[in-house]
N, C-alpha and C positions, 0 to 999 in steps of 0.2 A: 046442411043448410046454414049453419053458423059461419062456415068459411065463406060462403057466397055473400052473406050479409056483411062480413068483415071486409071483403074486397070492395063492396059497394061503399062502405064507410070510408075506405081509403081513397076511392075515386072522388068522393065528395070532399075529402080533405084537399085533394089536388085542386078541385074547383074553387074552394074558398081561399086557398093560398093565391091562386092566380087572380081571382076577382078582388082580393084585398090589395094586390099590387095595382090593379086597374082603378081602384077607388081613390088613389092618391091620398092616403091617410084619412080615409072615410070622408072626403070632401065631395065625392060624386055619389049621388043618391042611388042610381041603378046598380052599379057594382057593389056598393055598400050593402044594399038590401040582399043581393044575391049572396054576398059573403056571409051575412048573418044567417040567412036561411040554410045555406049549405053547412055552416058550422053546427047549427042545431041538429040538422038531419044526420050529419056525420057522427056527432056525439051520441045521438039516440041509437043509431045502428051499432056503434061500438058497444054501447051498454047492453044492447040486445045480444050481440055475439058473445059478450063476456058471461052471459048466463050459462053458456056451455063450455067455452074455451077458457083455459087458464089465463089469468091476468097478464103474466109476463109474455105469453105468446100473442094474445090479442093486441096488447098495446104495442109490442115490438113490430108486428106485422102491419098494423095500422099506420104507425109513424114511418115505417120503411116504405110502404106504398106511397105515402104522402111525400116523403123526401125525394125518392127517385122520380116520382111523377112530376113534382114541382121542378126538379132539375131538368127533366126532359122538356117540359113546357117552356121553361126559361130559354133553353137552347132553340127550340123550334119557333117560338112566337115572340120572344123578347130579345133576341140576338145576344144572348149570354154566351160566354166562351165555352168551348167544348174541347179543352186540351186533354192530353193523355192522362194526367193525374186525376183530373175531375171525373173522367169517364171510368178510370180504374176504381175510384172510390165508389161510384154508383154500382159497378159490377160487384164489388165486395159487399155492398149493402144487399143487393139482390141475392147473392150467394148465402148470406146470413138468413135472409127470409126463407129461402128454400130449405136450408138446414133446420130452421125453426119449425116449418111445416112437417118435415120428415120426422122430427123428433117428438112431435105432439100427436098423441092418439086422437082419433075422431076425425 
């Protein structure tokens, strides 16, 4: 269950990163409110997952999901570049996340 909660926390990290971009420096109310709500929920779920999972594992997976997710959202919705080196970097992050999961009991 901790892993599912952690994945949800990571998804919310993607949401707040994207809506923060849409908030234009917190000058737009709607995206700013979504950003703050998603941040609070993401942190709360991360804290809950850390009750069971080791700190290093939980934090690494949470930030990795957020990083790769934000990268993907940037490409799909914000017309950010998807060159070979950027994609390779994302693949390496995902590989690290898989290794972290395999190496962590529970």
